[in-house]
C-alpha positions, 0 to 999 in steps of 0.5 A: 380496308377489310371490315372484319371487326370494323363494324363490331368495333364501331357498334361497341364504341357508340354503345359505350359512348351512349351508355351513361344515364345522362340527360339527353342520352336516351334521345341519342340512343333512340337515334342510334338504334334507328339510324343507318350508316350512310357511308364511311370515309377512310382517311389513312389515319382513321375514318368518319362513319356517317349516320342518317337519322330519321327526321321524325325523331326528337333532337338532342339539346344542345343541338351541336356538340361532341362526345370524346375522350374514348380510346381503344387498343388495337392489334397492329397500332402502337399508340392506340386509337381514339373516338369522338361522336359528333351531334349536329343539328340535334342528330347523331351525325358521325363517329370519328376514329383516329390513330395517334401518329400512325396509319389506320390498320388494314385489318382489325383482329382484336380490340379492347375499349377503355371505359372513361366512365369507370 
């Protein structure tokens, strides 16, 4: 997997997911800024980008939830891709990206995020 625009796509997706001024999102934004990417697991039809958040940062409440409903158009993917951000034990745990009935592209040359908040 070429990481040409993959890193930028993941940053833009998480920035979008955490952009609203909603209760608890400030805590998640702080966690995200201070987190490191532990690893990325590619599945063939998507990926899991696993984060490590410093233990001393405050926890989100509720402690376990998923923020989903985010999509993007990628060159080379006919039906678009989706994303979900998972919070476990009060900390950002991982970002899942997935296709709809086709393989994840080898190269990302262009993407356009859909904003469900608008």
